[in-house]
N, C-alpha and C positions, 0 to 999 in steps of 0.2 A: 504493498500500502504505499509506503514511503515513498518508492520512486516513482509512483504515477502522483501522486500530490507535489511531488517536487518539479516534473515536467509541467505540471496544471497550472503551475504559477507561472510558467515563463511562455504557455501559449497562449494568445489572443485570441482565444476559443470562440469566443461571441461574433468575430469574422466568418468564420465558417457556416452561419446560418443566416438569411434572409430577416430583414428586420419583423415581420408578419410572421414568420417561425419563431424571434426571439419572444415576440408580445405573448404568443399564444401560449409557449411554455412554460413563461413566467407566471403565466397564470395557472395552466395544470399544475405549476409546483404550490404554490399559495394552497390550494384546495387539497393538497395532500395528495394528489393523485400518483407520484412517482413512488416508489418501493426497491431499497437496495436489497440485490440478492448475494453478489458474491463482488467481494474486491481482491484482486491480485495484483502482483508486481507493476505490469503493465498495463491491466485493463479492467475493467469497472462491468459489472450485469446488473439489471436490472430488469423492473415489470412498471408499466403505467398503464392505468386506468384510459379507455378512451372516450371519444364523445357517447359513445352505446353500450357502455358498461362493460364492455370488452376490455380483458388486459392483454397489451401487447408487450412483448419481450424485446429489451434493449443490450446492446453489449459496443462498448465504447473501448477502442485498443489504441494505444501510441505506434505512431509509424514505426518504422526498423530506424528512421533516424532519432526519434524520440520531439520532433519540432514541429508535429500536429495531429491531429486526430482522424481516428476513423470510425466511424459513428453509424451502426447499423441497426435497425427495426423489422419486423417483419409484421410493422403496419403495409398499409397498401403503398405511401410514399417510399418507403424501405431505407432510407440512408438520409441525415442530416434533417430529421424531424421534429415538430415539437415534443414528442415524447422521448427524445433525446437531450433537446434541454432542460425538460422537467426534470431527467435523472441527475446530470449536471449540477443545476441547483440543488437538488436533495442532498448530494454528495459533499458540494461545498455548503451549505445548511449546518450537516453535520460536524467535517473535518475540516472546514476553514478552506480559502485558498492561499495564505501563505502559513509556514511555519510558527508554530506557537513560540513565545520570548523564553528563553532558556531561565531554567529556574537557578536559584543560588541553593547551595548545600546547606547553608549556615546563616546567619546575623552578617549582615555587609560589614564588611572591611574598611577600617576609615581609608577613603582616598589621598593618593599621596598628593605632593603639589606638583600640578600640572607644567611640565615642559616645553617650550615653543618647537613645534614639530619640523624637522628638516623635509619632509616630503609630503604633498597632502595627498587623500585616500584615493584609490581611483577612481571612486564615483563622483566625488567632490572636481578631480581632474576633467574627470569625462563631462563633469556638466557645464562647467567653464570654458571647455572646447565649442560646447553646442552655441554660448552665450555671444556672440557676436552673429552669428547666423539671425538667431533669435530677436536682436535689437535693430535687423534692417527694414528699410521700411518696405510695404506691402508691393510696392511697384517692383522691388528689387528680387520680391522671392520668386525661385523659378516657377515656369508654367507649370501644370501637372502635366507628366508624359502618358502614353500611352504603356500597357504592359504587355510583352508578347505574350502567346499561347504555346502550350507544349501537347504535341499528339503524340500519342502510346499507342504502337502497333500489337495488336494480341496475336498466338501462333494462327489464328483461323481466319485471320485478313480482315479484323475488325480495327477501327482506329475509335480513340477516346481522347475527350478533348480536356486539357488540366491548364489550370493556372497556377502559379508559384505565390504562397503566404508570404509575407514580410512581416517582421516584428518593428515597434515602433522606430529602431535603431537602423532600418534599411537591410537587415540581415534574413537571409532566406529562411522559413522554417518548416520548408517541403511544399509537397506540391497537392490540389486536391480536386478532383473532377468535377468538373461542371455538370449541372443536373441535363442540360439541354442545348441547341444549338442556338436557338434564341437567346439563352442565357447568354453564352458566348458571344452575340454578336450586340448586347446590353451594356457588356461591361468597357465599353473606350477602346477597341481594339485595334491592333494596328493596320492602317491599309493592306498589308500583304495579306494578315490573317483573314481579313474581311474579305477577301477575294477569294480566299481557300474557302471559308464557309459559306459565302455565296455559289462558289461550286459544288462544294457539298451538297447544298439543295436543291441543285440540278441534277443531281444522281438519281435515279431509278428507284422509287420507294421508300427517296428519306425525307423524313418531315421536320417542321421548327422543333418540335415539342420531342424528338431523337436525343439521347443522349451519346449516341454512336453510331458510326458510319461503317456498315458492311463494303468492301470493297469488291467490284463485279463488275465483268464486261470492260468496253473500251472508257467508260464513264470515269469507272475505278482507277483504272491506271491511270488518265488524265490527273486526276485529283492526289494521287499518291505520288506522280512526280512533281505539283509542284508543292507539297508539303517536304519532299525531299530537300526541293532547291532552298525553299525556307533554313533549311539547317534546324530546326524543331522537331524531329522526329526520331522516338527513343524506344527502343523494346523495354527499358527499366530506365524509371525517372530517378529513382534513386543511386541507381548506379553508377559510379565516377565514368566506365567505360560503355552508358548505355545509350551514348548517342548514335543514330544509323547516318552515314555518310554515302553519297551516291558513288556508287560503283560504276566500273565499266559494264558493257554487254558482255553477256556469256552465252558463247553458240550454244543451240540445244537440238536435240533431233528427238521425234517422236521414236518409240520403239514399241515391240509387243514383251510384257515382263509375266512372267510365270509365276501363277499363285499355285499354294498349297494343294491342292487338288488336282492339278493338274491343268487346270484353264489358263488362258491369258488375257490380259484386259492391257487397251494402249495407255503406255506413260511416258513422261518426258524425259530424257537421258541428260545431265550435264557432265562435261568434263570437270570437275573439279575436284580437290582435294582439302580439307573433307567436304562431304555433300552437304550443298546448301539445302536449306528448307524452300519449297515452292510454293509460289499463291496463283495456282492453276485458275483460280476462277475469273485471271483477269485478262485483258486483251491487250497488248501481249502480257504472256505470264512473266511475274518477275522472281529473284531469289532473295532471299537473306542470310546473310553467310556472319552469324551472330561474332563468331571468333574474330573476326578482322573489321568486325561492326559497319558491313559495306550492305548495300541495295542496289538493285538494277535490275532493266529488265533483260529477258531472255531474248534472244536473236534465234528463230527459225526461217525456213523457207513455204512454212503451209498457208493457205490461206486461215485467217482467223475460225471463221465460220466451221470450215472441216476440223480444225485443231480442237474446239471446242465440243462438237458433236462426236470425236471418236474420245475424246476424254469422258462423254456419257454412255458410252457402248457396254451392252452388258457382258459378262465374260462370256469368252468362244472357248469351246473344248476343241480335243484335237479331230476329232472325227470328225467333226462341222468345220475344219481349219481351211482344207481345201477347196469346197464351195463357197466358203463366206469370203476366203481370198477372189475367188473369180469375180464374183459379183459386185465386191468392193473396187475393184480394180478395170471392172466397166462403169463404175459409177464415179470414180473417184482418183482419177489416175494417181495422182499427188501424192496418196496413201501411203504410208511405210507398208511395204510389202518388199519379201513375200513373208508370210505368218510361220513361224517355227512349224515343224508338226512334228509328232512321234509315231511310232509304231503303235497300236492302237488294235485292240482284238475284244467280241465281244463272246461272254461266259455264258452258258443255259445253266442256272442252277434254280431247285426249286426249295422252296420254302420249307424250314421246320420250325413247328411249334414250340416255345417254351412258356410253361407256364411255373410259377412262383407262389404258393400258400405262404402268404408270410403275418407274423401278429409282433406287438411290439408295445411292451409296457411303458405306458405313461407314470413314471417314478411323482413325478407333479401331482398330478390330478388322479394318478391310484386307480389305472382302468387297463384294459388290454385293448389293442384295436387290432383288426385283421382284415387280410385283402387278397383277392386275387389279381397276380401281376403276370402279363401277359408281352410276349416278343417272337420276332422271327429271325431264324440265323438263315441267311444265305453263305455258306461256306464259314470263314471265319467272321463276317460281318453280320449285327445286331441291327436290326429297324424295327419299326413299330408305327403306329398310324397309317392312313390311308395312301396307297400306292399310286402315285401319277404317272404317267407315259412319259413324261417331260424331266421327271425328276428321277434318273436312275443310278444305282450303287456305282460310284466311278472312287476309281484308286489308282495308286502308281505300284507296280510289284516289277524291280527290276528295271528298272526305265524304261519299264512297256505301259503304257496305258490300258484300265480294265477297266471295261462297261459291262453291268448286271443288270438285268433288266429285273425289276420285281414283278411278282404274279398279281395281280391283285382277286381273279376270281379265286387262286387257291387259297390266300390271305383271308378273304371275305367267307371262303367255306368253312374256315377253321375256326372263326370267330363264330358261327351260328351254332357250332358243338357247347361255347360257353352260355349263348343265350338259352339253349334246351335247358340249361343249368340253372336256369332264372336268375342267372347273373346279369346286371346294368354296369353299363362303363360310366367311371368315374370323370370329371374334369380334373387335371394335373393338381390345382389348388383343393379339391375335395376329398383328395388321398391321404387317408388316416398313416398312411407309413409310406414315408418319402425315400425312395429308392432310385432318384436321379431320372434323368430325361429320355431315358431308351425304355419305356414300360408303357404299354396303357393298362389301364386299374380298373379292377372291376370290383363290384359287391353285389350279395344276393338283392333280390328282394324284401325278403324276409329274412333275417338273421338266424331264424330258428332252422333254414335249410342249409349251416353250414355242415352238420352233423349230415346230412343225406347227401353231400357233397363228395363226401371221402371215401364212398365205398365206388363212386364211379372214375374215379383215377386211374383205376387200374385198365378200363377199356380204353380210356386217352393213350396211355403206355402203349398199348397191342398195338393202337393205330400208329403211334410212332414220334409221338408226344415225349418230350422232356420235361418230366414234373417233379418239381423240389418242392418239399415240405418242410418249411420253421418250424423248429421244437416247440415253440410256442402256438401252437395251432389244433391243440386237444378241444372237443368240445362234447359233451353228452348233458342234453337237456332232458329235464325234468317238466312235466305237464303242469301250468297251473291252474289248479279247479278252480277258485273263486275268488274277488277281490271284494273286501267287506271294508264299512266304517261304524265304529263303535262309540257313540254318544252317550255320558254321562252327567247327567244333571243335578246341581247341586241347589239345596233349598233356595226358596225365593228369585230362581234365576240370577243369582248374582256372579256365577261362576258355570262355566262346564269344561269337561274332560272329554277328548276325541283323539280315537286312535284309528289308524288306517292300516292296513296289510292285506296278505294276501294268503290265501290255503295252498300248500305244497304237499303233495305226501302223506295227507290227513292232517298236518300241521297247522296249525296259526302261525303266521309269521311277521311280525311288525315292520313295516316296511319303513318306518319312520327314521330309523339311524341312516340308512343306505341314501333316502332320500335325501336327508340332510347333508351327508359327503358330497353328493354328485351339486348340491345347492354352492355349498364351500370350493368345489374343484368340479365343474362341470366337464364330465367325457366330450372328446369330440363330438361324437354322435349326436349328442344334445344340442352341438352348438352350428352344425348345419343344419340344411335345409329339407332334409329327408322326412317326408310326412310318413310313408309306409313300411318305413325300414323296421328292425327288430333289434333292442338292446341287449346282450347277453348280461346277467348281473349274478355275481356268484356271491349265496347268501352266507350268512353266517349260520349255518344249520348243515347237518348229515341225514342221508337216505336211510330210512327206517330198514332199509334189508341190507344192506353192505356197507353202512358206515359212510359211504363218499360223498365229500362237498357237494350240496346242494346247486345245482347251477339253473337259471331260469333264462327264458328269453324273452322280455317284456315289449310290447308297441311302444316305439318311439314316439308318437304322437299323444300317448295315453301319457307316457312318463312326463315327455314334455308339460303336459297340461295338468297334472297333478304336481308337478314340482312348481309353476307359478303357482297354482292356488296353496300350498305348504308354504310359500313365502308370505303372501298375503295374511295368513294364520299364524305365520311367526311372527311377523311384525306384532299383531293384535295379542299373542301369547306372553303371559307374565315369566313362566316357565315351562321348563319340559324334558321329559329324560327321554331315554333310548325308545319308549313306545308310546307315550302318550304327550299331549299336549295341554297347558291347562290355561283358559280363555277367558275374558268376560263376558256375562251375559251379552252386554250392549252389543255385541260383534256378532250375535246369531244372524246377522245375514251374512256372513261371510259362509256360513253351510252351505249356501243356494250354490256356490262356486263347486262345490264336490258334486251338486244335484246332476251337472251334465254328465257327469263321468257314469256307465252303468256298475254301481257299486249295490252289495246287501246291507243294507241300514239295521242296525242293532240297535238298543236303549231307548232313549228318550223320544216321543214323536212329538212331546209339545213346542220343544228347542227346533226341530226342521221347521211344524206349520208356522211359526213366531217370523223365522228366516226368510221364508217364502212369501211372509203377507209384507214384509221390509222390501224384497224384489220387485211385489205387484202395486206398491201403493199406489203409484201414478196412473190407475190405471180405471179410475171412476172422476170421469169430470164434471167440473163444478158449474153450475147457471150462473150469471151474473147478477150481482145482489140485488133488491129492492131498495132504491133510493140513491143509485149509483145513475150521476147523468152524464153517462159516457157509453160509448158501445164498444164493448172490449173487441180487438181482434184476436184470431184463433191462438197467437202464440200468449197474448196476455191471458187468456183463457187457463193455458196449461201452467202458466204461472200461478194464477191463482190458486188453479187445481193442485199445484204441487206445494204451497204455501198452506193448504187447508190438510192434505196427507200428511204432513208433518207435524202440524197440531194434534191431529189425530193420535198420531204417536208419541206427542209431546217429545218433540224434538226440535232444533231449531236448523237454520239452514244460510247460505249466501245467495242472494240474486242479482247476480252479475253482469246482466245485459249490457250492452254496449249504451252511451250517452244516448237519450234522445228515444229508446224505444219506451217508456213509459213505467218505468219500475216504482214511483210515486204513485202514479195510477194504481197499478197492481196491489200497492199495497193497501191504500185504501180502501179497495174491493175485498180485501180479506177481512181487515176491520170492519168494513161493514156487515159480512158476512157473517161474522162472530156477535155482533151486536143484534141482528135479523135472529140467528139462532139463540139467543138467550144465554150467550157464554163470556159475554162482556160486561161482567158483573164488577171487572175493576180495569182502571185505564191503561190505554197503550200509552207507553211512552217512547217519543221519536227525538234522538239526539242527531246534531248535524254540526255542520261547519255552520258559525253565524251569518255568514253570505247566504245562506240557502231558507231562513226563517221566513222572508217575505215569500218566497217560492211556495213553501208548506203552506203558508197560510191562503197564498192565493188559490192552491190546488185544491183544498181543501174546501172552502168555500165554494170553488165552482166544479168540483166532479162530486162531494158530500156533504152538501148543506145540513144533513139531518144530525151531524156529527155534535157535541158539545168541542169545543176546542179550546184548549187554553193553553197562549204562548207564556211560557216561564223566563221573561228575557225583559230588562232593565233594571233600574233600582228599588223598584215598588212592587217585584216577584214576591216577595218573602210574605206579602200578608196573604197571598192565596195558597199558602202550603197547607194550610189546615183544611184545604175546601177540595183537594187533589182528586179524593175519591168521586168527588160531582161529576166529573167531565168524562167523555170517554177517550178522545187524545188530548196531550199532553206533550208539547213542541219544546224543548231544550238545545243549549248547544253544548260543544265539547270545551269549551271557555269557561262557561259556567259551572261544568257538574264536578270539578274537583271542590268548587266553593259550596255545593248545593249536596253532597253527598249524602251528607247526613241526614237531612231532612226528607230526599227521595229513595234511599235504603229502605226508610222506614216505612213508605208506601208499597204494598203490596200491589205487582204488576201483569196486569192479561199475558202483554209481552212488550217488550224492549227491543227496540230497531235502532240503528246504529248506520244513518246516512251517510255515504261517502266515508265509508268505514277503513276506507286506506289512513287518514286521519289519524289510526289505532293503531297502525302497523306497528309501531314500537311497545313493546309489551308492557318495556316500565317506565311509558309516559304515567305522569299524573292522572292523564284523564282516562288511561286504559286502566289502570289499578281501579280509578272508581269506577267503570263500567262493569269490571268483574263483580262489584259489591252489590248490584242492583238484582233486587230476587223477582223471575219474571215465570210464566210457566211455558213461554217461548220467546228465543232469542232470535232475531232475525238481522243479515248485514246487507244494506245497498251498495253495490260499488259496482261502477263500471271498469276498473283495473285492480281484481283482485289479488293480480299479482304483478307488482313492477318492477323491480329490481332484484329480487332473490326469493326463496322458496321461505325463505323465515316469515317474510310478511303474510304468508298465506297461512303459515300455522298460528301468527299472533291472531287472524280473524276466524279459525277456527277454535282456537282457543277461548274465544267471545261467545259463539254459539253453541258448540258441543265440549263443554273444558275437558281435557283427557282424550279425547275422540283420535287424537294422533300425537299421544304421550307427552310427554315431556321437553320441552325446548330439547334438551341436552341429546336425550335419544332420538328425537326428531332430526337432528342434524346428522347424526351419527347414523342412523337409517336411512335417511332419505335425501335430506339435503345434500351431505358432503358426494355421494354416489354420485348422485345426479347433475351438479353443479360441478364438481370437478373431474368427475371420471365420465360424463355422460353416460351412464348407467342407462339404458334405454327400459330393462325389466322393473327397476325400481321406480322408475316414472310410469309403467304401466302398471305396477302396483297399488302407488301412490293415486294414479285415477281413479283404480276400481275402488279403493277405499272413499275418494271425498263424492265419487260420483253421486250419491242417492241426494246428497246436501249440498252439491253446488250445480245451481243452474245457470247454462250461461246462454245467450243467443246473441251472435251477431249480426250486425247490420245487414250482411251481405244474406247471410242465411234467412232472414224473413223479409227480404227485400220486395217478395210478391206480394205479401200482406200490406205491405204500406201504401203510403200515399204517394203520386210523384214528389209533393215538395209538403214538407211539414214546418208550418211557423212555430217558432215556440220565444216568448217571452219570457227571459232570464233576469230576475230579478236580483239587484244589488243593494245593499247596504253600504251608504258613506261612513266613513271614516268618521272616528273623534275629531281629528282635525279637518277635513272636508267639512262635516257637520256648520265647525265653529267658522271655517271660511264663508261657507255656503251664506251663512246668515250674515255674516259682516258685509258681503258683498251685497247680497237680496237689500238689505234696509239701505245703506248706500245710493243701489240701482233705484231702489221705490221709489225714495224721496225726489231722486233727480228725473225718473222719467214724471212723476205729478208736478213737478212743477214745469217741467216741460210741456206737459200738457196743458197747465192754467196757463203758460205762456203764449202758447201757439194754436194749442187744440188740438185734438185726437186726430186729424186728418193731417196734420202736418209734423208729427212727431215720430214717425217711423223710426229714422236712424238712430235717433238716443231711444227706441225702444231694441232694435236692433241691436245695439253696440249690449247694451244692458243683459237682454238675452244671451248673447256671445258670451260675454263675462260668467255667466252662471251655467252654460255648457259647459263653459272649462274648465271650474270647479268640478263640476260630476265626470269629468274623464279624467282628472289629474291635476291636483293643485298646482304644481309644478309649471303648467300654463300659465300661469298669471304671478310664482312664485318661486323662480329657479331655486332658490334656497332651501325650500323643504324638500325633506325625505320620498324616496321611493313608497316607502312603504307607508307612506300617508294616504295611498288610494286604494281605496276599497274595489273599486272598478278594473284597477290593473290586478290586484290580486286576485280578484276572480276570474278576470280571462285568463291570468297564468293559470292557474288549476283545471279551467278550463282545457285549455292548451296539453295539458301533459295528460290530460286524461282522452282528449280527441286523438292525438298523434300515438299513444300508444295504443288506440285501439285499430291504428291503421288508414284514420280520415286525411282525406286530401281537403286543406283548410283554405277556402279566402277570406280573406281580413278586412274588410273596410272600414277609412275612418277619414272624416272631412279631415282634418287637422294633420297634416304633414309631423308638426312637431310631437303630436303624438304617438306617430308612427316611429319617430328618432325616441322616445321614450322606451316605445315597447320594443325597438331593435336592441337597445342596449341590454333588456332585459333576458331578450332571444341570445344574443351573444353572449353574458355571462353564463347562461345554462347550456352552450355549445349547440342549441336548433337551428339547422338548416333553416333559409327561406330563401325567398326571391321579393323582390323590392320593385314595384310604381310608382311613381309620382309624375308633376309634372317636370320634374328636371331631368328627368329617365331619358337618356340620348337613344339609345337599344334599346325599344321598345320587345323587339321579337325575342332577343335572348332572354330575359327573366320570363315570358313566356313559355319559351322552349323548357326552359328547366324546369315550370312546372308541370306542364303538359307531359313530359317524358319522364315523370318522377323523380327528377333528380332533386327534387327538393317537395316535403308534403306540407308547406305552406307558403303561402302570397300575400304578401302586404300590400292595400292597393290604395292610393289617394282616391277617394270619391270622383273627384272631378277627371283625374288622368284617366282612370279603368272604368268609369261607369258605363261607358259606351263603347261599342268596336272591337271588343275581347269576345270570342270563344274559347272560356276555360272549362271543358265538358271533363274535365281528370278530375273535377271539384265534385264531393260529396258533401259538403259542408261550406255554409256563408254565415260568417259573424258579423255585424255589424256592430261597432263600438260605441259608435257614437249617432245614432239613425239619423239618417237626413229624415227632417220632416214633412217634405213633399212627398208623396207616396209615391207616385210615378217616377221618381231620380231613383228611390231607393229600390223598387222594383226595376228599374234597368240596370242597376247594381246585383240584384239577385240573379238575373236572367244571364248574367256572364257565364254562372255555374246552369243554370236550369234552363235548357235549350230544348229543341225540338230533337238533336241525335244524342243527347243524353240518354243513359241507357241503366241509370241506377236511380234510386230516390235520393232527393236533396234535403235538407233539414236548414234551416234558418235560423239563426239566434240573435235576436234582438235584444242587447245590454240596457235595462234602464235600469236607474237611480233608482227606488223607491222613495216617494214622497215627496221629489224634485221637482223641476219644471220640466225633466225630460217625461214624468208620467203624466203633466197635465195635458203636457202637450199630445202625448198618445192617447188621451182620451179627448180633446179636441178633434184629434184626424179624424176618428169617427163621426164626428158631428158636424166640424166645421173645415173641411181639407182646403179649402180656399183661403181659411183662415191661417191655417198652420204653413201652408206655403207662402202666401203673401206676406207674413211676419219674418219668417225664417231666412227668404230668400232676399230678396232685395226690392219688398215692396214696392214693387210697380204695377199692382193690379189696381189700377183707378178707381175699379168699383168695389173693393174692400172697405168694408165701414169695421173698426174695432169700436167696443161696445164696453164701460167702464169695468162692468164684469168680467170682460176676458181680461184685463189687467190686475185686478184684483186676484183672479184663478192663477194667472203666472206667476205673479210675487206675490204668492200664499208662502208663510212660513212653514217650516218643517213641522212634521207632527212632532209632538213628544215622545220621549221613551227612544 
């Protein structure tokens, strides 16, 4: 580590990165995304969390000279990225960028008297040396000069572009590769380099964003010549002799080179010692002589087109040489002739089948694997696989070329004998015993047939087969008489015990221990895709007749299913021995997993009936309750049915539908059903973020006006605590829950509902701990994102609605979270899905698209923050007075300008107080906070969102929040010059979010990739607002569109929305330009628009 720290002090590493990369890397470092994994003497390894929560790996190494850094990352950028910056900053934060000061071993000794120095230190002397130059007038300073580029040639004919890094003293710190040709052109290169780079861009297939040039053809030859003339071509930038100098032309001729199999290919022959490296893809070809650091073209007499074509010719075998040479001479007299010829002969040999029956014990998995392997012998040559007429066996014997024609019909006839034994061919990668590449691998359709194959081997030998049997190939299977499951129920259905086994040779033998061993170390047969095969299994038991070990053959599909179900049972089991599992009664539903297997059930029937009831709970659809002022869609009826079924079994669940699918409506239908049935004798409590209180009040009044609703919000809420039982529905917030938990926990509840339950994903938060103390018959979560970052959040939600269902947090991490998140264990994921499936109902928008209207408009109510309320009232009072004075002085008809100014300021306060006062904090906007919550959920659901605002300054504030969170987006305002690019980025799926200024994008755009529209500060002319919405809702749109209008409750925005329906002309005239001469404002309108905020 010391050497790495020492070099890092001297390297100006920040110059390695573009400015934007440094800024983003510094942001990642501040957020703590980078972690150090390993520090070596000359390297640093770590990881960094990217914008999509995926952790990328980085390795930062010192160059050979120690003057620069090689920064590599497995992110899409690959090198010199923001993740490397974050890791370097994390390292510097922990270890410093300079060595620590030396520590004194003891108390400081008295300092001796200071004598005048005879010489200055090197640092001071160097500083003084630079002083005259620093004091020169700016006019005397040297003009900046261009820096030459360096070109590195690789063995395969690729050229990479480099530049030299220099320290503050002008000393070279090594070379760094540039990211693209366009980057090189933008660095102020010399005229010579500019000509080289522009010539490179003229080569076929080369693009400005390429970071390398593959030399080929005549273009590549001309480009290489220019680079050689520049004197800046290297094969090793760090080696003192790595520069390549122009060498003389070397004569070359094309000849025929013999290959190992006796064939010939065309190749260049150069008389040189040592032989140079040849770049044959160039026209003319070039040579590179590294020992002498020389490079130059080859001189030959062939046309370039003929030379290129000959180099690409397939191999020529001796038996084809004469005919090929004759035809080549006719077509191209200049070609190198004659072809070499060799004596060759054809040999007629019949194949002999060689069969090997082998076994292999896997010590790691503790299982035996078996297969039959086939190959054919032609004399001493072995072959396998399909025989082709154009691929005979070719070999050299005593300088004679020998050709042996394979006999495909004979080989196929021999294979059919194996098919009669019911052996099927396997792909190489499915072969359980690896014997190299010279065998065809077979296994029986049924593993139990292995024992039946052995007697037939004598017949194969008589027919001339060579049969070998591995010593580990003994089979003697006993018949399985029955499979059974035995269930023992403990009193009160608290626990039950389960035993699984088979009956063999009259003995009951538990399969629990062998199956557990297969879970720990799966045999390869289980990991394959074979659904019809058999699995040999040696049991820990003996045959009664002769005491020999019992071996059985079990169907693979059945064993695979039993193991999958057993894993689910094990996760629920509190303990087990070699024969039985002990499970809680609440997990009786897992018994239905075994219901699919043909088992003989023994013991308790009650548990099995309960299990089947849990499985079939969703099969009784519910009717829409009386008093619900809405028509439920089919999927919403299914949601109501699901909640009712859970209530019947006194269980909770998570309704995880996408935003906009009506989770609130389904829950209100559920509460009304309970009330109509007489079961709602205690209130239902709904907890939510503060921003949703207004929405719940509005939807409860709209859809279920018969419910008695009490909102526990504001400073006067305590007066209602004694009367909670008189209401059907209580509304409160997560922010107030910890303060009110003592009163709420004393009130018995029929149900408790956690809306936007992701707010409780931290089980250790005060709100989550308080929520766990509430007493209710049923507990439900509503969330569009039941899982945002990791599986621990899912556990937190289930711990709210079904405490203990997924175990404690530590066991959940061990059994589910770590195997799934770290090892991508698909089996564990499948088991988790099975376990939670009955209690998690999630429908995505695309799944129910056919049931949705083409366009759904939703008003999303927003509560102002305390700062906003105070500022709103201050501005309202001042503007109200100003407007009324203006009206008194000029009359209402001539006061539009003042009215417009007043309403504009109030609208800005509703959007964000910083639109009026830039010194206020971002957290002071309730609407912005609500928007960011919405976007997080919508983007997590995969929505494509258009966000409109009248105020470009508001879009800038939103941009800053999105940048901080790493959310990609496009932007279109009146200042956007290239309108096409952001539209294409959104339409083609490169970004999920499009911020649009209403005036810039309200018309003329076709954005059918969007399925969601948000009006942040709705334009009060309905026609203009509709035009903006129609950017997404077009005739060519093939999916439903959701339109959200963010309205601040109790403010001017709500008043204008009410006026829209009654006085559309008033809304348009007041809030646009007031040019409607026919519009007459009434004093009652002014009173409504400037009314104070409601209290509370």
